[in-house]
N, C-alpha and C positions, 0 to 999 in steps of 0.2 A: 466647551460645545464641541460636539463630537462632529465626526465627517459625514456630511451629507452624500446619502447613498447614490443617488440619480445623478448623472452629470450635469442635467439642465436645472436651473434654478426654479424653473416654472413646470408644472405638469403640462400646461398647454404647448408649452415648446417641447415637452417632452413625447407628447400625444403626435405632434405634428411631424416631429423625426420619425415616429414609429410609421406614420402611414404612409410618408414619403418613400422608407424603407420597402414597404412590403409593394408598394408600386413598382420600385427597381428590381423586387426578386425575381420575376420573370426573366428578364433580361439576363440578369447575373445568374442565373441557374442555366439558360440556356449555351452563353460563354463557357462557362465552368465545363458543362456538358460535351461542347465540342472541344475542348483543350482535353477532356479525360478519354478521348477517344486512343490517343497516344497509348502505349503498351508499356508494361512495367517487365521487366524480365521473368517474372513469374508468370504473369499473364501469357506472353509470348510461349511459355514452355505450355501452359493449360492449351492454348488452342492449336499445338502442332498438329493434332490430328482431325481436328473438325473442319466446320468451312472455313476457305480461306479469310482470313480476319479483313483484308481489307475491302473483300465484298460487303462484309458487315458493318465495315465502320462506314463504308460509302453509302449503305443505305440510313444508317441512323442520320449522315450527315444531311441527307436530303430532304428528312423530316426536319432538323434542327434550325437547317439554317433561313426557309421560308418564317418558322415561329420567331424566328429571331428579328427579321426586318419586319413583321407584325407587329412587334411589343418595342420596336426599337423608337417611334415618337414619342409613345407614351413616357419611356424611359427617360429622353433626352427632356421633356418637360418637368420631372420630377426630378432628375438631375439638379435643374437650373436652380428650382427651389428648393433643394436639401444644401448645395454651395454655402449661399448666405446664412445659413442657417447654423451653420458650424461656426460662426464667429461665436454664438452665446453659449456653446458646450464647454464644459471644464474637459480636461485631456485625460480623463481618467473616471471609471465608475467605482464605486465601492460597495462589498456586500458584506453585510454584518449580521451572524447568526449565532443569537446567545445560547452559548454553552452552559450545559447543566453543569459540567466540570472544566471551569477556566484552569490555566496553569496557576500554582502555586506561586504568588511573588516572591522575588527572591529579597532577601533580607541581609542588610550588611552592618557590621561584620557579622560573619556565619560560615556555615562551610562553603567549601568548594562547590561550583555549579559547573555543568556541563551544557554547552549549544551546539547545537547542529544544524547545520544548512545544506539545501541539496538544490543543487541548478540543472538543468537540464533543457537544452533545443529538442522540441517534441515534434517540428515539421506539420504543427496544424494549420495546412493551408488547405483553401479549397481543392478538392479532388483533383481539379485540372491542373494547379499550379504544381502539386505535390507529387505526381505524376514526372517532372521535371528531376526530383530527387529519388526517382524509381519508388515512391510508395505510392498507396492508394488507400480507399477506404477510411477516409479522415473522420468521419463520422464514428465508425467501428472502433477505429484507434483511439477515437479519442475517450469513448465511453471504458475501455479495456485501460488505459493509462490513469486515467482519474481513480479507477477500482484498485490499480495495484498503491498508488499512493496513497489510497485511505487505508486499505488494509494495513501498510507498513505504519501510517501513523495513527492508528490503533491498536498497532501490536498484535494485530491477528495472523495465527501462525499458517503457514504455508500449505496449499494443496497440491493437485497434482501439475507437473510442469507441463507449461504451456507449448504448442508448436506455433507454426507461422499460421496457419488458418484454424487453430483449434480455440477452446474455451481459454479463457485468462485467469483462473484461478490463480491469485498469488499470496505474498504475505512474505513472512520472513521465520528462521526456525528457532522456537525458544531453548533448542536444545544444540546448538550450534558449536558452544562454549563458554566460559566463564566470560563473565559482565566486563566490559569497559566502559567506564563513565555510566551514564543513563543506557546505554544499549547494548542490546545483548548482541555481540560481534567477535566471533574468533579471529586472532592474527593470522598471517599467513603461515600455513604449517610445514614442516618440510617432510619429505617423504610421501609426500601425497602424489594420487596420479594425475597427468595430465597428456593429453591428446598428441600424439603422433600424427603430423598431416600429411597426406596422399590424397591428393584430387580433395574428394568431400569426406573420405574414409578416416575413424577418427579410431586409434587405438590406445587403450589407457598402457603408459610407460611409469616406471619410476621417474620421480622428478625431485631433484634437490628442495626447490622452493617455489612458491605457488603464488606469483604475482610480485613479489618484493623478496628482498633479504628479511632475514631472521632479524625481529628488533625493529624494523620499521614500521611505521605509522601506516603504510599502505595496506590495501585490501582490493583486490578484485572480487566482486560479489554480485551473485546472483539477485540478489534482493534488493530494495532500498530499505537503509539502514533505518530502524523503528522508531518513535516518538520524536521525528525529525520538528524542530522548533518553527524553521521557516523553510518554505518552498518557492524557489524562482525560477520561473520558466522563460522561454525564448520561443517566439513560433508558434505561438496560440494566434493566429490570425483570426480563423474562421470562429464566428459570434456562436454559430451553435456548438462546434466543437466546443469552444469555450462555456458555454452552459452544461456540456457536459462534464467535464473536468469541475465545475463549479459544483455541480449538483453532487459529487462524491465526497469533495474535499470539505465542503459546509460542516458535515458536522463534527470535523476535527479542527478546522481552523476556523477561530469567528469571525477574523479580519480576512478578507479579499480583496485585494486591489487588480483590476480588469478592464480589458477595453481601454488600454492606455494609449495614447497618440492622438496629435491633430489632424483631423481630415480636411479635404479638400484644399484649400490654399490660405488657413489659416496658420501663422507661426513658422511656416518652412518656406523653402526658396522655391518649391515646386508642387505641382499639384499631387496630391497624397490620395491613395485609392485603398489603400491597407492603412492600417493602423501599426502600432510599433512591434506587436505579438507580445510584449511584455506582459507577464502575469506573476502576482506576488500574494501568497498566501501565508499569514501569520498568527500562531497561536496567542500571541500578545497583544494588547490592545495598541492600534496606530495613532500615534501623536499629529504626525504630519506627512504629506505627502506631496512634492513636488516632480514634475515630469518637464524635460526637454526634448527639442527635437533637433536631430544633428543637422543643420544647413547644408551640408556640401555633397549630399547624396547623389551619385550617379547613375548611368545605366541602369541595370535590372534593379538598381535599390532606388531609384531615385522614386517611385510611385509608394514606396512605403514608408511611414513615418520612424523608422528607425532614430532612438535618442536613448536617453539616461533616465531611470525612474529613482528616484531618490525617495527612502521612506524612514522617518524614526519611531522606534516602538520603545514603550516603558515594558521592564522588567521587575522593577520592584522599588524600593526606597531605603535608604540608609540615613537616620537621624534626620528626617525630613526631606533630604534632597532624592531627586528620583536619580534612577538608575536606568538608562537607556542606552539604546543599540542603534544604529545607523546600517540601513541595508541600502547599497547601489547596483543597481541590474539594468545591463545592455545589452544590447546586440548591435553590432558593427558592420559596417561595410563589406561586404562579400567579393566581389569581383577581386582576386588576387594581385593584379597588376597595379592595384590602386592604393600603395602603399602610405603615399602623402596623406590620401584620404583618412586613412585610418589614424595615422599619427596626429594629424588634428582633431580628429574625434576623442581621441584619448585625453587630448591637452584640452579641450574642453569639457570632458565627463571629468577631470580631476578638478578644474575650477569651479563646476557647478555644482559639485559633491561639497567641497568646503564652502563653498556662496551658502548650501544648503544646512550646513551644519552650524555655519555662525549664525545664520538668523532664526533658528529654530532651539537653541543653547539658551540654556538658564544658568545664571550663577550657583555653583557649587554642583552643577550636575556630573554623575561618575557614569563615563563611558564604558559599558561593557565590550562594546564588540564595535567593530565599523568594518563591515564588507562590502568588498568589492568584485561583483560577480557576472557570470555571461559568458556569450558566444563573440569571442573579441574578434573571431576570423583569420588570425594568426598564429603561428606557432614558435617553437624555442629550438627548431631543428633544422628550418629550411634556409638555403642561404639567400631565397627571394624575399624572406619574411626579416632582414638584416636590420632593416630602420626601425621596425616596431619592438624589436628584441634588445634594443638600448634605450628603451623611451624611460623618460623622468619616472613615471608610476611604479615603475621596479624600486625605485627609492624611497617612493612615501610608503607604498602597501607592500607586504611580504606574501611571495608565491610559495607556498609549502613544498612544490616538487620542482623548485629552482634553485640551482648553482649559481650561475650566473648567465650571461648571452651565449647561445649556441652550448647552453650544456645544462640540462636537466639532473635530476637525484637518479639513482639507479632504478628506484623502482616505479619510476612516472611513466606512463605508458599515454599512446595517442588516446584521443576521443573522437575522431571522425573517422568513420566506416567508409572504406572502398563502397561508394555507394551501388555500384553495379552486381558487388558480392553480397550483398546484406542476405539475400535467399539461400545462399549456398548452405549446406547440409550442416556444415560445423561451426555456422554462427545461427543455426535459424531457431536456438530455443536459448532462454539466459544460462540455464546450465552447459551446456555446448559451447557458448562463446565463453563464458567462462574458462571453461579449461581448456578452450583455443589460445586465446590471449594469454595464458599463462607460458606460453612457448614462444620463443623468438619469432620461427618458422612461421607460427601463426598470425603472431601480430604484422609480419613483413605481408604476409598473401592477403590479409583481410582488412586492414586500417591503411588508409590513405597515407600516403609515403610524402616525404620529402617536396618541395618543388622550388623553382629557380621563380626568377622576377616576373616571370611572362604567365606562370601556372602551369609551368609543363613539367614531368618528373626531373628531378634532379640528379643527374648520373655522378657528380661527384660525392655524394651523401651514399658511402657504402654499405651504413649500419644506421638503423635510428629504430625507435621505438614506436613511430606513427607519429600524426600530426595532433599534437596536441592543443586543440583550442579554444576549450572548456575551462574555463576559470574561476574558482574561488581564493580571492588575496584577501588578507585582512591588515588591520594596521591598529596599533596599541596607541592608546593615548595617556598622557599626562593627568592623574585623576589627583581628587583630594583625598580618597582613600586607596593608598596604591595597590592595584591590580595585575598578578601575573598571568599571563597568557600563554599556554602551553597546548601544540599540536597535537591531539591524542589518538586521532584517527584521520585517513584521506581514504575516500573509498572511490572506486571506479566499478561503474555500477552497468552490468551486463542485462536488467532486468528487461529493458525494451528492444530485446533481440527483433528483428522485423519488424519493428513499430517507429523507430526511426533511423537515421541517418547518422547520430550521435551518439556516444556513452555519457549519461548523466555522471556528473559527480557530486561527492559529500565531503563534507567537512567538519569535524568534531573539535569543539574547542574546549578546555578546561582551564577556569578561572580558578583563583584563590587569591587571597588577600594577605596570604605568609607563604614562605616557603614549604613544601610538603615533606614529613619526613619519609 
């Protein structure tokens, strides 16, 4: 029996939830608008020559606050009715869109197969909260991010280069070079131009390498890799924004898990007003889903249901046995000083992932891949993250970008932007960001740098490639039919320039049943 789409087993309960959310919406919208009165750095530049923004904000506040007070009694009553209703809610929703051209099942023994995963933090919070990350226009960003992912998933060619406020027509270049696996993507090439930075002025100068050493699997790319099999997203908190992303992805991804997390006081240690923000889209049929909420969130993370989403998908069959893949998507505790909280969450997530796999495995299953990905909120270069850097997870899963604690491979770069500089000209479009981040000087200037234990900049680290806090790890399994796993490509993606404060990442694995010639 397939997954039920609604998180409620009864349509009556689903209708009650919908009605109560509509009653709560006016207060939610008013609070959101009040928080959105703060300005992003780009908005501050736009208001330099107009009416003093303080007067404009005060005028809006005078209107919004009385309306919020008027709506509060109705919202409080609806909230008290909504809270117990969450006990009957499954902690995720499922969208199934029958596809006219589903992926061809993998049959073993047979030819090699390439699987690709994309992971990214989109920062699709209500706009009032997104502004704390120097981002705005959540619905507009969601629409164009969804469009970007969908065009790449369908293999549509790129059109014009978007600007920070312009149209977002995107895709990939089919003439970018020879094919690698199932994706048309060129390796880093020597002799290409790269920007020399002076403030925000960019000059093309010769460069011996672009993004990585010759022969490495890494690529800094301005496009999402085409034909990704699975997309794992974080911080898709806003329900309307989630709907925008699903609208664009549904024609390409038949199976989507969204609205993940427990709300209210169910299953977690504190009141949760935001879900986990996790979102997963798969081309392949979903066999099982499970979500766990981290019980130790504190501070700014206490009100969001951050946790681990575990998904089992079926890729094909081999002599009557299933070929399956496991995907574990997470978003961990954010406050920099809470290292022990993140370590405890890593330990819990390892346990939960293994329990999920044990519970859903069948005798003879062939496990093609086991992915662990997401925004882990620690890096491999900061002295302040030393505790997480030696966690057991790196003995269980392989990090393609890592050599060992405090040492990444030469081609690895940071994935967290300096959020105060995301609108700078040098990183304001995907192509500009791609060129800028190929230069060490550009990475030092525009990526967030290493931190100490209390979250302040670390002066002891004299050189770094930025904080790499977004991960895609993989694990090989012993199978009835031996599979060889090789990392074919690892992508650092600049497609979301000015649309997020993170760089999405992508991993392309090649699976074979025998050594390739």
